[in-house]
C-alpha positions, -999 to +999 in steps of 0.1 A: -153+028-026-135-004-018-107-006+008-075-026+005-045-030+027-011-035+011+018-048+032+051-037+018+086-051+022+112-024+016+149-023+007+170-019+038+169+017+050+141+028+027+109+023+047+105+060+056+112+071+020+087+046+007+061+057+032+065+094+024+065+088-014+034+067-012+014+093+008+026+122-013+024+106-048-004+081-047-038+097-042-055+064-032-032+058-003-050+071+028-026+060+056+007+042+060+018+024+091+052+010+101+047-025+113+067-054+128+070-088+113+078-099+078+068-066+062+079-031+070+048-010+061+010-014+058-008+009+034-045+016+036-059+025+002-094+035-010-101+026-046-131+034-068-155+004-073-145+002-110-107+004-103-088-028-109-069-038-078-042-057-097-034-029-120-034-004-091-009-024-070+013-033-100+014+002-116+010+026-087+026+008-057+051-018-068+068+008-090+077+031-061+114+033-055+126+011-025+098-015-026+110-051-028+077-071-022+040-066-015+011-086-001-024-073-007-054-079+015-089-072+001-116-062+025-152-072+024-171-053+052-162-027+078-177-031+112-181-002+136 
């Protein structure tokens, strides 16, 4: 598994709808956080090693209603 974080900018008044839709409809979305700053939400996603990140973000996330913009962070190693 590989982990990515996607920061999401939503249309005004749509952040809660986008958060709910992503958790309910996109199996790879593990958690969604509301955040401050330039983006409204941060999604934590787990993808299979062979899954293409670009296609996932483009086809599964950016097509959700209410999303205006995304910024994807790719992780390398988790420390615990």
